C-alpha positions in Angstrom: -0.1 -0.2 0.0 0.9 3.3 -1.1 3.0 5.0 2.6 2.7 8.5 2.4 -1.5 8.9 2.2 -3.3 10.9 0.0 -6.5 12.5 1.0 -9.8 12.3 -0.8 -9.6 15.8 -2.0 -13.5 16.2 -4.0 -15.9 13.6 -4.9 -19.2 14.4 -7.7 -21.6 12.9 -9.4 -21.9 12.1 -13.7 -24.5 10.3 -13.5 -27.4 9.0 -11.1 -25.2 5.7 -10.6 -21.7 7.1 -11.3 -18.7 9.4 -10.4 -15.7 10.3 -9.8 -13.0 11.7 -7.0 -10.5 12.9 -6.8 -7.3 12.3 -4.6 -4.8 15.2 -3.5 -1.5 13.5 -5.3 -1.2 10.9 -7.8 -2.5 7.3 -6.8 0.6 4.5 -7.8 -0.6 1.4 -6.4 -1.8 -1.0 -8.4 -4.8 -2.1 -6.2 -7.5 0.7 -6.2 -8.2 3.5 -3.4 -9.5 2.0 -0.1 -13.1 4.0 -0.2 -16.6 3.0 0.3 -19.7 5.1 0.8 -21.1 5.4 4.3 -24.3 3.1 5.0 -25.9 1.9 3.3 -24.9 2.7 0.1 -21.8 0.9 -1.7 -19.2 1.0 -4.5 -19.9 -1.9 -6.9 -16.4 -1.3 -8.6 -14.4 1.4 -9.7 -11.7 2.1 -12.4 -8.7 4.9 -13.1 -9.3 7.9 -15.4 -6.7 8.7 -18.3 -5.1 11.8 -17.9 -7.1 12.9 -21.3 -10.1 12.1 -19.5 -9.0 14.1 -16.3 -8.1 17.1 -18.2 -12.2 17.9 -18.6 -11.9 19.3 -15.4 -8.3 20.7 -14.6 -7.6 22.5 -18.0 -4.9 19.9 -18.0 -2.5 16.5 -18.4 0.8 14.9 -17.8 1.0 12.1 -20.5 3.7 9.9 -21.3 6.4 11.4 -18.5 6.3 14.6 -19.5 8.1 17.0 -18.6 5.9 20.0 -19.2 1.8 19.5 -19.5 -0.7 19.5 -22.1 -2.7 21.8 -22.0 -6.4 20.8 -23.1 -10.4 22.6 -23.2 -13.2 20.9 -23.9 -15.3 23.5 -26.2 -18.7 21.6 -25.1 -18.3 23.0 -21.9 -17.9 26.7 -23.3 -21.3 26.6 -25.9 -21.6 29.8 -25.7 -18.2 30.7 -27.6 -17.3 29.8 -31.5 -13.5 28.7 -31.3 -12.7 28.2 -34.7 -13.5 31.7 -35.2 -12.0 32.8 -32.0 -9.3 30.2 -31.1 -8.1 29.7 -27.8 -5.0 30.3 -26.2 -3.4 29.9 -22.6 -2.7 33.0 -20.5 -0.7 32.2 -17.5 2.1 33.6 -14.6 4.5 31.8 -17.4 3.7 34.4 -20.1 2.5 36.9 -18.4 -1.1 36.4 -18.6 -0.1 37.9 -22.1 -0.5 35.2 -24.6 0.8 34.9 -28.1 0.5 33.0 -30.5 2.7 30.6 -29.5 0.1 29.8 -26.7 -2.4 28.8 -29.1 -4.6 25.8 -28.8 -5.1 23.8 -32.2 -8.1 21.1 -32.8 -7.7 18.0 -32.4 -10.3 14.4 -32.1 -9.5 12.5 -29.3 -12.6 8.9 -29.2 -14.7 11.3 -31.6 -15.0 14.5 -29.7 -13.1 17.8 -31.1 -10.6 18.8 -28.0 -8.1 22.8 -28.4 -5.1 21.2 -27.3 -1.7 22.8 -26.6 1.2 20.6 -25.8 3.4 22.8 -23.9 7.3 22.7 -24.3 9.8 23.2 -21.0 11.1 26.5 -21.9 8.1 28.7 -22.3 7.1 27.2 -18.7 9.9 29.3 -17.6 10.6 26.8 -15.1 7.7 27.1 -12.9 6.6 23.6 -11.1 2.3 25.2 -9.6 2.3 28.4 -12.5 -2.2 29.5 -12.4 -3.0 29.2 -15.8 -6.1 30.2 -17.9 -7.6 30.4 -21.6 -8.8 32.9 -23.7 -9.7 33.4 -27.2 -7.7 35.2 -29.4 -9.8 38.5 -29.5 -9.5 38.7 -26.1 -12.7 36.5 -24.1 -11.3 35.3 -21.5 -13.1 31.9 -20.0 -14.1 31.0 -16.5 -12.7 27.8 -15.2 -15.6 25.6 -14.5 -16.8 24.9 -10.8 -15.8 21.0 -10.3 -12.4 21.6 -11.3 -10.9 20.2 -8.7 -7.7 22.8 -9.2 -9.5 25.6 -9.6 -8.0 28.8 -7.4 -8.8 31.8 -6.4 -6.1 35.1 -6.9 -6.2 38.3 -4.0 -8.8 39.6 -6.9 -10.6 37.6 -6.7 -11.0 35.9 -10.0 -10.8 31.9 -10.4 -8.0 30.5 -12.7 -6.8 26.8 -13.0 -3.5 25.9 -11.3 -0.8 23.1 -12.3 -0.3 21.0 -9.4 2.6 19.0 -10.1 1.4 16.1 -7.6 -2.0 15.4 -10.0 -1.0 14.3 -12.9 -4.5 12.8 -13.9 -2.9 9.5 -12.0 -4.7 10.7 -9.2 -8.6 10.6 -10.4 -10.9 7.5 -10.2 -14.4 6.5 -11.2 -16.9 4.7 -9.1 -20.5 3.2 -10.0 -22.8 3.2 -7.2 -24.6 0.3 -6.2 -27.4 2.8 -5.3 -28.3 6.1 -7.2 -26.9 9.3 -5.9 -29.7 11.0 -3.5 -31.4 14.1 -4.9 -32.0 15.9 -1.5 -28.6 15.6 0.2 -25.0 14.6 -0.5 -23.4 11.0 0.1 -20.2 11.2 1.9 -17.1 9.1 0.3 -15.4 7.4 2.8 -11.6 6.7 2.9 -11.6 3.3 5.2 -7.5 2.8 5.8 -6.6 3.0 10.1 -5.7 5.8 11.1 -6.5 7.7 7.8 -10.1 7.9 8.1 -11.7 10.2 6.9 -14.5 11.3 4.6 -16.0 14.2 2.1 -19.2 14.1 0.4 -19.5 13.8 -3.1 -21.6 16.7 -5.0 -24.6 16.4 -6.9 -23.8 16.4 -11.2 -25.4 17.2 -13.9 -28.6 14.8 -13.6 -29.9 16.8 -11.3 -29.9 19.6 -14.1 -31.4 17.3 -16.3 -34.5 16.6 -14.8 -37.3 17.1 -17.2 -41.4 17.0 -17.2 -43.4 16.4 -20.3 -46.0 18.1 -18.5 -46.9 21.7 -18.5 -46.6 24.2 -15.3 -49.4 26.0 -14.2 -52.6 26.3 -13.4 -55.6 25.1 -16.2 -59.4 26.2 -16.1 -61.0 23.1 -17.2 -64.2 23.7 -17.2 -65.7 23.0 -13.3 -62.0 21.9 -11.9 -59.3 23.6 -11.8 -56.0 21.9 -12.4 -53.0 23.0 -10.0 -48.7 22.0 -11.5 -45.7 23.3 -10.5 -42.3 21.9 -11.2 -39.9 21.0 -7.3 -37.9 18.4 -8.4 -36.5 17.5 -5.2 -39.8 18.9 -2.9 -41.1 16.4 -0.3 -44.2 18.1 -0.1 -45.8 20.6 -1.7 -49.4 21.8 -0.9 -51.5 24.6 -2.6 -53.5 27.7 -1.1 -56.4 29.3 -3.1 -58.8 31.9 -2.4 -61.7 33.9 -3.2 -60.1 37.5 -2.8 -63.7 38.7 -3.2 -65.0 37.3 0.2 -63.2 38.3 3.2 -64.7 35.6 5.9 -63.4 31.8 5.7 -60.0 30.5 6.1 -58.6 30.1 2.4 -58.4 26.0 0.9 -55.2 23.9 0.9 -54.7 20.9 -1.2 -51.8 19.0 -1.5 -49.8 18.3 -4.7 -49.5 14.1 -5.9 -45.3 14.2 -7.5 -45.6 12.3 -10.2 -42.5 11.2 -10.3 -40.6 13.6 -13.1 -40.3 17.3 -10.5 -43.8 17.5 -11.5 -45.9 18.1 -8.8 -50.4 18.1 -9.6 -54.1 18.5 -8.4 -57.2 19.2 -9.2 -59.0 21.0 -7.2 -63.5 21.4 -7.9 -65.0 25.2 -9.4 -64.2 27.4 -12.2 -61.8 29.1 -9.8 -60.7 31.7 -12.4 -60.2 35.2 -10.7 -59.4 33.5 -7.5 -55.6 33.8 -5.6 -53.7 31.1 -4.9 -49.6 30.6 -3.3 -47.6 27.5 -2.9 -45.9 26.1 0.4 -42.8 23.8 -0.4 -40.8 21.5 1.5 -37.4 19.5 1.4 -35.1 18.2 3.0 -32.3 21.1 3.6 -28.9 18.6 3.5 -26.6 21.2 2.8 -26.5 25.3 0.9 -28.1 23.8 -2.4 -30.9 23.9 -1.1 -33.6 26.9 0.2 -36.7 25.2 0.6 -39.3 27.4 4.1 -42.2 24.9 4.1 -43.8 28.0 5.4 -42.8 30.6 2.6 -45.6 32.3 0.2 -44.2 31.3 -3.1 -45.3 33.6 -6.2 -46.0 31.0 -8.9 -43.5 31.1 -11.5 -46.7 30.4 -14.6 -48.4 32.8 -12.7 -50.7 34.4 -15.7 -50.8 37.5 -13.5 -50.0 38.9 -9.4 -51.0 41.1 -7.1 -48.1 42.0 -5.7 -44.0 41.0 -6.4 -44.7 38.8 -3.5 -48.4 37.4 -4.9 -50.0 36.1 -4.2 -50.7 34.3 -8.1 -54.1 35.2 -10.2 -55.8 32.0 -11.7 -56.8 33.0 -15.1 -58.8 30.7 -17.3 -57.1 31.5 -20.7 -60.1 30.5 -22.3 -61.9 34.4 -20.8 -58.4 36.5 -22.2 -59.8 38.9 -25.7 -56.5 37.7 -28.1 -54.9 39.2 -31.1 -57.7 39.1 -34.6 -55.0 39.4 -35.6 -50.9 39.8 -35.9 -48.9 43.4 -36.6 -45.5 42.4 -38.5 -43.0 44.6 -37.9 -40.3 46.4 -40.1 -37.6 44.1 -41.2 -34.1 44.6 -39.3 -32.7 46.7 -41.8 -35.6 49.2 -41.9 -35.6 49.6 -38.0 -35.4 53.4 -35.6 -35.6 52.4 -31.9 -36.5 54.1 -28.7 -35.1 53.2 -25.6 -38.2 54.4 -23.2 -39.8 53.6 -19.8 -43.6 53.1 -19.5 -43.7 56.2 -16.6 -41.5 58.4 -17.6 -42.9 59.2 -20.9 -45.6 60.2 -19.2 -44.7 61.2 -15.8 -44.5 64.9 -16.1 -47.9 65.1 -18.1 -50.3 67.4 -16.7 -53.2 64.1 -17.3 -50.6 61.3 -16.4 -52.3 61.2 -12.8 -50.1 59.6 -9.5 -49.2 56.6 -10.6 -49.0 56.7 -13.8 -49.0 53.2 -16.1 -50.3 50.9 -19.2 -53.6 52.5 -19.3 -52.3 56.8 -18.9 -49.3 55.5 -21.9 -52.0 54.3 -24.3 -54.2 56.8 -24.2 -51.0 59.4 -25.1 -49.7 57.1 -27.7 -53.0 57.8 -29.1 -53.6 61.2 -28.6 -52.2 64.1 -31.5 -49.2 65.1 -28.5 -47.9 62.0 -28.7 -43.8 62.5 -28.5 -43.0 59.1 -30.3 -45.4 59.3 -33.4 -44.0 63.1 -33.7 -40.3 61.4 -33.3 -40.8 59.2 -36.5 -39.1 56.0 -35.1 -40.8 53.0 -35.8 -40.1 50.8 -33.0 -40.6 51.2 -29.2 -37.8 49.2 -26.7 -39.5 49.5 -23.3 -38.4 48.7 -20.1 -38.6 45.1 -18.6 -42.8 45.5 -17.8 -42.8 42.2 -16.2 -44.0 42.1 -12.1 -40.2 43.1 -10.6 -40.4 43.9 -6.9 -41.3 47.8 -6.6 -41.9 47.2 -3.1 -45.2 49.3 -3.6 -46.6 50.1 -6.1 -46.2 54.2 -6.2 -42.7 53.4 -6.1 -40.2 54.2 -9.7 -38.7 50.9 -10.9 -36.4 50.2 -14.0 -37.8 47.1 -13.5 -35.0 44.6 -14.1 -35.7 43.2 -10.8 -38.3 40.8 -12.2 -40.1 38.2 -9.5 -42.4 36.8 -12.8 -41.9 36.1 -16.4 -45.6 35.6 -17.8 -47.4 38.5 -15.3 -47.6 41.9 -16.8 -46.4 44.6 -13.2 -49.0 45.3 -10.9 -47.7 47.6 -10.6 -48.7 49.4 -14.2 -51.5 48.3 -13.9 -55.3 49.6 -12.5 -56.6 47.0 -10.5 -54.0 45.2 -9.8 -56.1 42.2 -7.4 -58.7 41.7 -10.0 -56.4 40.8 -13.3 -56.7 44.2 -15.2 -53.0 44.2 -15.9 -53.7 42.0 -18.7 -56.4 43.9 -20.7 -54.2 46.7 -19.0 -50.9 45.9 -21.0 -52.8 44.5 -24.4 -54.6 47.5 -24.8 -50.8 49.2 -24.7 -49.3 46.9 -27.4 -52.9 47.7 -29.2 -52.3 51.4 -29.2 -48.4 51.3 -30.2 -49.8 49.2 -33.2 -51.8 52.1 -34.2 -49.4 54.5 -33.8 -47.3 52.6 -36.3 -44.6 51.4 -33.8 -44.1 47.8 -32.5 -43.5 47.5 -29.4 -39.9 45.3 -28.1 -39.4 44.2 -24.0 -35.9 44.6 -22.5 -36.6 40.7 -20.8 -34.8 39.4 -17.4 -33.7 35.9 -17.8 -30.7 36.1 -16.2 -31.6 37.1 -12.7 -34.5 37.7 -10.3 -35.6 39.9 -7.5 -36.3 39.4 -4.2 -38.2 37.9 -3.0 -37.0 35.1 -4.4 -39.8 32.7 -4.9 -37.2 30.7 -7.4 -34.6 29.8 -5.2 -37.4 28.3 -2.8 -38.8 25.5 -5.3 -34.9 24.7 -5.7 -32.5 26.2 -5.2 -29.5 24.4 -7.9 -32.0 23.5 -10.2 -32.7 27.1 -11.0 -30.1 29.1 -9.7 -26.5 28.3 -11.2 -24.4 27.7 -7.8 -20.8 26.1 -6.2 -20.8 22.3 -5.2 -21.5 23.6 -2.6 -24.1 26.2 -3.1 -22.9 29.4 -3.1 -25.0 31.8 -5.1 -23.2 32.2 -8.8 -23.5 36.5 -9.3 -22.1 37.3 -12.4 -24.7 39.6 -13.3 -24.1 42.1 -10.7 -27.4 40.9 -8.8 -26.3 37.9 -6.4 -28.8 35.0 -8.5 -27.6 33.9 -12.1 -30.1 32.5 -13.0 -29.8 28.7 -14.6 -31.0 28.7 -17.9 -28.8 25.3 -19.0 -31.4 23.6 -17.0 -33.9 21.8 -19.6 -37.1 23.2 -17.1 -35.7 26.4 -16.8 -35.1 26.9 -20.6 -38.5 25.4 -21.4 -40.1 28.5 -18.2 -38.4 31.1 -20.8 -40.0 30.1 -23.7 -43.1 29.1 -22.3 -42.8 32.9 -20.7 -42.2 34.0 -24.0 -44.5 32.5 -26.1 -47.1 34.0 -23.4 -46.0 37.8 -24.3 -46.9 36.7 -28.3 -49.9 34.9 -27.8 -51.7 36.9 -25.9 -50.2 40.4 -26.5 -48.9 40.6 -29.5 -45.3 41.7 -29.1 -43.3 42.1 -31.5 -39.9 41.2 -30.1 -37.7 40.9 -27.7 -34.2 42.2 -26.2 -32.1 40.0 -24.0 -30.6 41.3 -21.3 -27.1 40.7 -20.4 -27.5 37.6 -22.4 -23.8 36.7 -22.4 -25.5 34.7 -19.1 -28.5 32.4 -20.9 -25.6 31.1 -23.1 -26.1 30.7 -26.6 -28.1 26.9 -26.5 -31.2 28.4 -24.7 -30.6 31.5 -26.9 -30.9 29.0 -30.0 -33.3 27.4 -28.6 -35.7 30.6 -28.1 -34.4 31.6 -31.6 -36.1 27.9 -33.2 -38.9 27.7 -31.1 -40.3 31.8 -31.8 -39.6 33.0 -35.0 -42.6 30.5 -36.1 -45.4 32.5 -33.7 -44.4 35.9 -35.6 -43.8 36.7 -39.2 -40.5 39.6 -38.3 -40.1 38.8 -34.5 -37.3 40.4 -33.9 -34.6 38.6 -31.2 -32.0 41.4 -29.9 -29.1 40.8 -27.2 -27.4 42.3 -24.9 -23.7 39.9 -25.4 -22.6 40.5 -22.7 -21.9 40.0 -18.8 -19.4 40.6 -16.4 -17.9 37.0 -17.6 -17.6 37.3 -21.1 -19.0 38.7 -24.1 -21.3 36.7 -27.5 -21.5 38.6 -30.6 -18.6 36.9 -32.3 -21.0 33.9 -32.1 -24.4 35.1 -32.1 -23.2 36.1 -35.5 -24.3 33.0 -36.6 -28.1 33.5 -35.7 -30.5 35.6 -36.2 -30.5 38.2 -32.9 -28.7 41.8 -33.3 -26.3 42.5 -30.7 -26.3 45.8 -28.9 -22.9 47.1 -30.0 -20.7 48.8 -26.6 -18.1 50.1 -29.0 -20.6 52.0 -30.5 -21.4 53.2 -27.7 -18.2 54.0 -26.0 -16.7 55.6 -29.1 -18.7 58.5 -29.9 -18.5 60.3 -26.4 -14.7 60.3 -27.5 -15.0 60.4 -31.2 -17.4 64.1 -30.8 -14.5 65.9 -29.5 -11.6 64.4 -31.9 -9.8 61.9 -29.9 -11.1 59.4 -31.6 -9.4 58.0 -35.5 -11.4 57.6 -38.1 -10.7 54.5 -38.1 -12.9 53.5 -35.7 -15.7 55.6 -37.1 -15.4 53.9 -41.4 -16.1 50.3 -38.6 -19.2 51.7 -37.6 -20.3 53.4 -40.8 -19.8 49.9 -42.5 -21.3 48.0 -39.9 -19.6 46.8 -37.2 -18.1 44.2 -39.9 -16.2 41.0 -39.8 -15.8 40.6 -35.4 -18.9 42.1 -35.1 -21.6 41.6 -37.5 -21.7 39.4 -40.5 -24.4 42.0 -41.8 -25.6 45.5 -41.1 -28.6 44.1 -39.3 -26.8 42.4 -36.9 -25.2 45.5 -35.4 -27.2 47.5 -33.2 -26.1 50.7 -33.4 -26.4 53.1 -29.5 -24.9 56.3 -27.8 -26.7 56.0 -24.9 -29.2 53.5 -23.1 -31.0 53.4 -18.9 -27.6 52.5 -17.8 -25.1 55.1 -17.1 -24.4 58.9 -17.8 -27.3 59.9 -20.7 -25.2 61.2 -23.6 -25.4 64.8 -22.5 -23.6 64.6 -19.5 -21.3 62.2 -20.9 -20.7 64.8 -23.2 -21.2 68.2 -21.5 -18.6 70.4 -21.3 -19.6 71.6 -18.3 -18.2 70.6 -15.1 -19.4 67.8 -13.2 -20.6 66.4 -16.2 -23.9 68.4 -16.1 -25.9 69.4 -19.3 -28.8 70.9 -17.4 -27.7 73.8 -19.6 -26.0 72.6 -22.2 -23.2 74.6 -23.8 -24.0 75.3 -28.6 -21.1 72.5 -28.7 -22.9 70.4 -26.8 -26.1 70.7 -28.6 -23.7 70.6 -32.5 -21.7 67.6 -30.9 -24.8 66.0 -30.4 -26.2 66.9 -33.7 -22.5 65.4 -35.1 -23.2 62.1 -33.1 -26.7 61.6 -35.2 -25.5 61.9 -38.2 -23.2 60.2 -37.5 -24.7 57.3 -35.6 -28.0 57.2 -38.5 -25.7 57.0 -41.3 -24.5 54.3 -39.9 -25.2 50.7 -41.4 -27.0 48.8 -38.7 -30.0 49.3 -36.9 -30.4 52.6 -34.5 -31.2 53.3 -31.4 -31.6 56.6 -29.6 -32.6 56.7 -25.8 -36.8 59.1 -25.0 -35.1 62.5 -24.2 -31.8 62.2 -26.4 -33.2 63.8 -28.9 -34.4 67.1 -27.1 -30.6 67.1 -25.1 -32.2 65.2 -21.6 -30.3 65.5 -19.3 -29.9 64.2 -16.0 -27.5 66.8 -13.9 -25.0 64.9 -14.3 -26.0 61.8 -11.5 -23.9 58.5 -13.4 -26.6 55.6 -11.9 -30.5 57.8 -11.6 -32.3 53.1 -11.4 -34.1 54.1 -8.2 -34.9 58.5 -9.3 -37.5 59.0 -11.2 -37.7 62.7 -11.1 -34.5 62.4 -13.3 -35.4 60.1 -15.3 -38.7 61.4 -16.6 -39.0 63.2 -19.2 -39.5 67.4 -19.7 -40.8 68.1 -21.7 -40.3 72.2 -21.9 -36.5 70.4 -22.9 -38.3 69.4 -26.4 -39.4 73.2 -27.2 -36.1 74.4 -25.6 -34.1 72.5 -28.0 -36.6 71.4 -30.5 -33.9 72.6 -33.2 -32.1 69.3 -32.0 -35.0 67.8 -32.0 -36.0 68.2 -35.9 -32.6 67.5 -36.4 -33.2 64.5 -35.6 -35.9 63.7 -37.1 -35.0 64.8 -40.7 -32.5 62.1 -40.3 -34.6 59.2 -39.6 -37.2 60.2 -41.8 -34.6 60.6 -44.9 -33.3 57.7 -43.5 -36.4 55.6 -43.7 -37.3 56.5 -46.6 -36.2 55.4 -51.0 -33.2 58.5 -51.0 -31.7 56.7 -47.8 -31.9 53.3 -49.5 -28.5 53.1 -49.4 -28.3 53.3 -45.3 -30.9 50.5 -44.9 -29.1 47.6 -47.6 -29.2 44.1 -45.3 -26.5 41.6 -47.0 -23.0 42.8 -45.9 -21.8 45.8 -48.2 -19.8 44.3 -51.3 -16.3 45.4 -51.6 -16.1 48.8 -53.6 -19.9 49.8 -51.7 -17.2 52.2 -49.8 -15.1 54.7 -50.7 -14.1 56.1 -47.3 -11.4 59.6 -47.3 -8.9 60.3 -44.5 -6.8 63.3 -43.7 -3.5 62.7 -41.7 -3.6 63.7 -37.7 -7.3 64.3 -37.6 -10.4 62.3 -37.1 -12.7 63.9 -39.9 -14.1 61.3 -42.1 -15.7 61.3 -45.9 -17.3 58.3 -47.6 -19.4 57.4 -50.7 -22.2 55.3 -50.9 -22.8 52.2 -53.3 -20.0 54.6 -55.3 -19.4 51.4 -57.5 -22.9 51.9 -58.6 -23.8 48.1 -58.2 -27.0 48.0 -56.3 -29.4 49.6 -57.3 -30.0 52.0 -54.2 -29.1 56.3 -54.8 -25.2 56.6 -54.1 -25.4 59.3 -51.1 -22.0 61.5 -50.3 -21.2 62.1 -45.8 -18.9 63.7 -44.6 -17.6 64.8 -40.9 -14.9 67.0 -39.1 -16.0 66.5 -35.4 -12.7 68.9 -34.3 -12.7 72.5 -33.8 -10.3 73.9 -36.3 -11.7 73.8 -40.3 -10.3 70.4 -42.2 -9.9 70.7 -45.6 -9.9 66.8 -47.0 -9.1 65.6 -50.3 -11.7 63.8 -52.4 -10.1 61.9 -55.8 -12.5 60.4 -58.0 -15.9 61.8 -56.7 -17.4 64.1 -59.0 -18.9 66.5 -56.9 -20.9 68.0 -59.4 -23.0 64.6 -59.3 -24.7 66.0 -55.5 -26.5 67.5 -53.9 -25.4 69.1 -50.6 -28.8 68.2 -47.7 -27.6 68.3 -44.8 -25.5 70.1 -42.7 -24.5 69.3 -38.8 -27.5 72.3 -38.4 -30.1 72.0 -40.8 -31.3 69.3 -43.0 -33.4 69.9 -46.6 -33.7 67.0 -48.0 -34.6 68.7 -51.5 -31.7 70.7 -51.5 -29.5 73.8 -49.3 -30.7 76.6 -50.6 -27.2 78.4 -49.0 -24.0 77.9 -47.0 -23.4 74.6 -48.6 -19.6 73.4 -47.9 -16.8 74.4 -50.5 -16.0 71.5 -52.8 -13.9 72.2 -55.8 -10.8 70.8 -57.5 -11.9 67.7 -55.2 -11.1 69.1 -52.1 -13.9 69.5 -49.8 -13.6 72.2 -46.4 -15.3 71.3 -43.6 -15.9 73.8 -41.4 -15.5 73.4 -37.2 -17.4 70.4 -35.7 -19.2 70.2 -38.8 -21.3 67.5 -40.6 -22.5 67.4 -44.6 -24.5 64.5 -45.9 -25.0 64.6 -50.3 -28.0 63.2 -52.0 
């Protein structure tokens, strides 16, 4: 027997009967280690893992007595990345975390699976025996080690890396087969039985729990004179539903115990038509470790409730046969023709005299139907509403952005007339109808990456519904404390069922997915596959990042449009002359190659609800306070608008950006309804800027602006760009070679505070007429003040731009 006894390191199940465990050092004996389960479970068989198999969990292994490790990345662990388009590299302490092409990994086939491999040389390791390392793509996306890795360590700043441990080469890991299945409710114990070295470790549950799935549909179903309740709670030991008629104040609520189906579904049928009644669940289970959070006294809002009285519940039983469905479907504009405004239900109307103390869906619908509607005057054809799913405002009158959701099916009770009576369904349907009547597609900003408080799903099944470590600690790549586990089958199904509900019941036209990177490509592709057949022209938009990573590259092979954060970060500096012309050329071209394969995949924006608003970011005033903008602030805003609307892709502005909205220098206003509410007095004060936005939007959507709305990647020769050495000034000719059936356009911009002359050889100025500068947009042509353009030299005044047709 090996004299230097190792200790058990970590163990986890890979299926209900199979698992693996590791030791603190290699096992050199021919006999198997002396391990067994605590009673009554027993190990039937032990086998060694190969070093290459172990690399799936460690990121490296040693083979054939090699002096340096072999680094191995298994793509199946990271479905959000396209490693063939963006190959992985190995970064570590041995290359100062800055790998060059020598550390790039190559694909290899191993047992029918493609893995990426780097055969390290001793000289590459610089003699380090136990270095830390991590995988990073060529473009700079850092890849997190999975939480089941036995060699996952945190650095001084809390970032996780792999660590190479010479005592563990892959000959320290074993597979086991159990005679009895793993417990879903609690961890089993693996025991080292050798006298003098007795110790034990828990066997953590593996992915088999996360693959639990039922064919039955969760929710509440009115079936004539009876009502069926179903809840998916795979590790519960008891589930009770409590329901009552809210119109009757006397009497105790009815309580029924649900019956398990064996596939995680609990079900019970109650007598009577309970439409409009209120209900809640109570779920009990065994809390043997940190992976569960059962509390049989906690009232749970049904995750499938179609309406809720408040974020805490109760849910409202809705007979879907009594819902009025849309008679016809609205067809939204194609992505090439979209111009979007991001807006908040209350911000749009809070300062209107007729909005009332607590404006919501009905008040917004009435305003949209009125002749004074700002959105209609602006000329956009789509509104992206900040979240309207039930969110965790403590009181209905409290201001809330909506990004802390409690239920994904129910329209927000805070925005309806009669929450207890369930009016939110009809109220929101009326808002969507009003938007469609006004020619506005409705895109919902949906939040599936985390949830608000109270966290109802946590008490249904913590590990199934949330990303956790094996010990049960919640992951926090969202920054909100509880990352949703979209990869679990019933989690993914709940997302798709909720989105289907918003399409079928409310006829919404699309969705913008908050922190979509956390949902992962498999879930996003499932949404795409399941929902596109439901509505012609459905719009799918992703915020393609989280604190964990960025998936815009992976989304290029999908039908999603991605928020372009590069565009947002570029323009504030560019209008101050601090960024190069090559950057603007990239955005005018539709962010090709790295970000988008065709223009409709990039959503170009310079302001959203988060962070400083545009004006406060670029203002010349101290403290980022644009409340009283300077003349240059207004001029730079018009330069930005011209470049934004002249860029290929989907343009989006934030409501009020066109009339110089300021948040008075406050960077994060998620609780500041006073600062976020649109002040339409500024529209009158800065009408010239608003009219400039309007004119650009109208031109972009006109036949004359077709060159700005091409659907495919611009062919070679479509653009001709002209620059000035040492300046940010840029000129661009669209459809320069005349290959596409669209009228050529010519655009030029100078963000400097001095005039710039730019050479534009080969462009016949006589063939173009200037229709816009930084102050005016007149589609028939500027009557006077056109820029000097003679002998192939175009002179651009300070802080100016121009458009020619």
